[in-house]
C-alpha positions in Angstrom: 285.1 -199.9 60.1 286.9 -203.2 60.3 285.6 -204.0 56.8 287.1 -200.9 55.4 290.5 -201.6 56.9 290.6 -205.2 56.2 289.6 -204.6 52.6 292.6 -202.2 52.1 294.9 -204.5 53.9 294.1 -207.4 51.4 294.7 -205.1 48.5 298.0 -203.7 50.0 299.2 -207.4 50.6 298.7 -208.5 47.1 300.1 -205.3 45.6 303.2 -205.8 47.9 303.6 -209.3 46.4 303.4 -207.8 42.9 306.2 -205.2 44.0 308.3 -208.0 45.3 308.1 -209.9 42.0 309.0 -206.7 40.1 312.0 -206.1 42.4 313.3 -209.7 42.2 312.5 -210.0 38.5 310.9 -213.4 39.2 308.3 -212.8 36.4 310.5 -211.2 33.8 310.9 -207.5 32.8 307.5 -207.3 31.0 305.4 -208.8 34.0 303.3 -205.7 34.5 302.3 -205.6 30.9 301.6 -209.3 30.6 299.5 -209.4 33.8 297.6 -206.4 32.7 296.8 -207.9 29.4 295.8 -211.2 31.0 293.4 -209.3 33.3 292.0 -207.2 30.5 291.6 -209.7 27.6 290.9 -212.9 29.6 290.0 -212.7 33.2 288.0 -209.4 33.6 285.5 -210.3 30.8 284.9 -213.6 32.6 284.4 -211.9 35.9 282.0 -209.3 34.5 280.1 -212.0 32.7 279.5 -213.9 35.9 278.7 -210.7 37.9 276.1 -209.4 35.5 274.6 -212.8 34.8 273.5 -212.8 38.5 272.4 -209.1 38.7 269.1 -207.4 38.0 269.6 -204.9 35.2 266.6 -203.0 36.5 268.7 -202.2 39.6 270.6 -199.7 37.5 267.6 -197.3 37.2 267.2 -196.2 40.8 267.4 -192.9 42.4 270.9 -193.7 43.7 272.0 -193.7 40.0 271.5 -189.9 39.8 273.9 -189.4 42.6 276.5 -192.0 41.7 276.4 -191.7 38.0 276.0 -188.0 38.0 278.8 -187.4 40.3 281.1 -189.6 38.3 280.1 -187.9 35.0 280.7 -184.5 36.5 284.0 -185.4 37.9 285.2 -186.9 34.6 283.9 -183.8 32.7 285.7 -181.5 35.1 289.0 -183.3 34.6 288.6 -183.3 30.8 287.8 -179.7 30.6 290.4 -178.5 33.0 293.2 -180.7 31.6 292.3 -179.8 28.0 292.4 -176.1 28.9 295.6 -176.2 30.9 297.7 -179.0 29.3 296.2 -179.4 25.9 296.1 -183.2 26.3 295.1 -185.4 23.5 291.8 -187.3 23.7 293.3 -190.6 24.9 295.2 -189.0 27.7 292.1 -187.0 28.6 290.2 -190.2 28.8 292.7 -192.0 31.1 292.7 -189.0 33.4 288.9 -188.7 33.4 288.5 -192.3 34.2 291.1 -192.1 36.9 289.0 -189.1 38.4 285.7 -190.9 38.5 286.0 -194.8 38.1 285.7 -196.3 41.6 286.9 -199.6 42.9 283.4 -201.0 43.2 284.4 -204.6 43.1 287.4 -205.1 45.2 286.4 -202.6 48.0 282.8 -201.6 47.2 281.3 -205.0 47.6 282.8 -205.9 51.0 282.1 -202.3 52.4 278.5 -202.6 51.1 278.1 -205.9 53.0 279.8 -205.1 56.2 279.2 -201.4 56.6 275.9 -200.9 54.9 274.6 -204.4 55.5 273.5 -205.0 51.8 275.5 -205.8 48.7 272.8 -204.3 46.4 273.8 -200.8 47.4 276.9 -201.1 45.2 275.0 -202.4 42.1 274.0 -199.0 40.5 277.6 -197.8 40.4 279.0 -201.2 39.3 276.5 -201.5 36.5 276.8 -197.8 35.5 280.6 -198.2 35.2 280.6 -201.4 33.2 277.7 -200.5 30.9 278.4 -196.8 30.3 281.8 -195.6 31.4 283.9 -198.5 30.4 282.5 -198.9 26.8 282.9 -195.1 26.1 286.3 -194.8 27.6 287.6 -197.9 26.0 286.3 -196.9 22.6 288.4 -193.7 22.8 291.5 -195.5 24.1 291.3 -198.3 21.5 290.4 -196.0 18.7 293.3 -193.6 19.4 296.4 -193.3 17.3 299.8 -191.9 17.7 300.7 -188.6 16.1 302.2 -190.3 13.0 299.2 -192.7 12.4 296.2 -192.1 10.5 292.9 -191.3 12.1 290.6 -194.2 12.8 287.6 -194.5 10.5 284.1 -193.7 11.7 283.1 -197.3 11.5 286.1 -198.4 13.6 285.2 -195.9 16.3 281.4 -196.8 16.2 282.0 -200.6 16.4 284.9 -200.4 18.9 282.8 -201.0 22.0 281.2 -204.3 20.7 284.8 -205.4 19.8 286.2 -204.8 23.3 286.6 -207.9 25.6 285.2 -206.3 28.8 282.2 -204.9 26.9 281.6 -208.4 25.2 281.7 -210.0 28.7 279.1 -207.5 30.0 276.8 -208.1 27.0 276.9 -211.9 27.4 276.3 -211.5 31.1 273.3 -209.2 30.6 271.9 -211.6 28.0 272.1 -214.4 30.5 270.5 -212.2 33.2 267.6 -211.2 30.9 266.9 -214.7 29.6 267.4 -216.4 33.0 269.5 -219.1 31.2 272.4 -220.7 33.2 275.7 -221.8 31.8 276.2 -225.5 32.0 278.7 -226.7 34.5 281.2 -227.7 31.7 281.3 -224.1 30.6 280.7 -222.4 34.0 283.6 -224.0 35.9 286.4 -222.8 33.5 284.8 -219.3 33.3 284.8 -219.2 37.1 288.5 -220.2 37.1 289.3 -217.5 34.7 287.3 -214.9 36.6 289.2 -215.6 39.7 292.4 -214.4 38.0 291.0 -210.8 37.3 291.5 -209.1 40.6 294.8 -210.7 41.7 296.3 -210.3 38.2 295.4 -206.6 38.2 296.8 -206.0 41.7 300.0 -207.9 40.9 300.5 -205.9 37.7 299.9 -202.7 39.6 302.4 -203.7 42.3 305.0 -204.9 39.8 304.8 -201.5 38.0 305.6 -199.7 41.3 309.1 -201.2 41.4 311.6 -198.6 39.9 308.8 -196.1 39.3 309.5 -192.5 40.3 307.9 -190.8 43.3 304.1 -190.5 42.8 303.0 -187.3 41.0 306.6 -186.3 40.2 307.7 -185.2 36.7 305.7 -183.6 34.0 302.4 -185.4 34.8 302.4 -184.4 38.4 299.7 -181.7 37.9 297.4 -184.1 36.0 297.8 -186.7 38.8 297.0 -184.2 41.6 294.0 -182.9 39.7 292.6 -186.4 39.3 293.3 -187.2 43.0 291.5 -184.1 44.1 288.5 -184.8 42.0 288.3 -188.4 43.0 289.0 -188.1 46.7 287.1 -184.9 47.6 284.9 -183.5 44.7 283.2 -186.8 43.6 281.9 -187.8 47.1 280.8 -184.3 47.8 278.9 -184.2 44.5 277.3 -187.5 45.3 276.1 -186.4 48.7 274.7 -183.1 47.3 273.0 -184.9 44.4 271.6 -187.7 46.6 270.4 -185.4 49.4 269.1 -182.3 47.5 268.7 -183.8 44.1 266.7 -187.0 44.7 265.9 -186.7 48.4 268.0 -189.6 49.8 268.5 -189.9 53.5 269.9 -192.3 56.0 271.5 -195.5 54.8 270.8 -194.9 51.0 272.5 -191.4 51.3 275.4 -193.0 53.1 275.7 -195.7 50.4 276.0 -193.3 47.5 278.5 -191.0 49.4 280.6 -194.1 50.4 280.7 -195.7 47.0 281.6 -192.4 45.4 284.5 -192.0 47.9 286.0 -195.3 46.9 289.6 -195.0 45.4 290.2 -195.3 41.7 289.9 -198.8 40.4 292.9 -200.8 39.2 290.9 -201.4 36.0 291.9 -197.9 34.9 295.6 -198.8 35.2 294.9 -202.0 33.3 293.0 -200.1 30.5 295.8 -197.5 30.3 298.5 -200.0 30.2 296.8 -202.2 27.6 296.5 -199.3 25.2 299.7 -197.5 26.4 297.8 -194.3 27.1 298.7 -192.5 30.4 299.6 -195.6 32.4 302.0 -193.6 34.7 299.3 -191.1 35.5 296.7 -194.0 36.1 299.3 -195.9 38.3 299.9 -192.8 40.5 296.3 -191.9 40.8 295.3 -195.4 41.9 298.1 -195.4 44.5 297.4 -192.0 45.9 293.6 -192.4 46.1 293.9 -195.8 47.6 295.9 -194.2 50.5 293.9 -191.0 50.8 290.5 -192.6 50.6 291.0 -194.5 53.9 290.5 -191.4 56.1 287.8 -190.2 53.7 285.8 -193.4 53.9 286.1 -193.6 57.7 285.1 -190.0 58.0 282.0 -190.4 55.8 280.9 -193.4 57.6 281.3 -191.8 61.0 279.5 -188.6 59.9 276.5 -190.1 58.1 276.1 -193.5 59.9 
């Protein structure tokens, strides 16, 4: 349990630094947007390239994928259906909310929890690969292809080719190509890529923390209902679905069942806030969901670990 608490403490510390820079104005009034774009366009593609270059793509196709991927898709679909029916949201806003309801923090928290609680980092591989290869490309295609009410609709070609023109997807594709071929980047290329990749997590956390300064109370205002719907789906429904699909769907038990339940109970990833801020689509909702799920997931993760360990 120390790993869970220490992981959250590290996140909270960097977020607090971001909030302090926002409060003092040390990085200027547009710090959150600049840091988000830095993470999205530069650092995150480098991080995903390195991560997937060392991964086994075959690890995606395991029984655990049914539980982790299935629970994420159902949670996202539930948000999209309920939010569309109740609030009549546009596709881009539905996409941000759906990602906030299902896209877990597999990197910042998932990896340390897998190592220290489950004893094996490979347990987080299915959810990580599923998110970067399936959920991110689809979600980003909708966000990048969206237009305001006064703009023309994007062409079909624009929508179809959007995923391969998205920085994080390009980073994934290069990483997978390296993994499949077994080719290693020469040191003169690898070293700067590693330096850029190291910026991804702190830049996203600093951007998130900076955005909290001056922000209204979480889940207040017109988007409060959307925030709480996403929080409920992410914190309670998704891990329950993962447990049910893992146990009764594919017959998982013991540590593998604990793994899929724990990874599905992780809070919403800061990537969702970065994506929403980059394309200016539902960033306030994404920010509040990330904050609330990060706080609420602590007792959920501890409870799951104690009950299923």
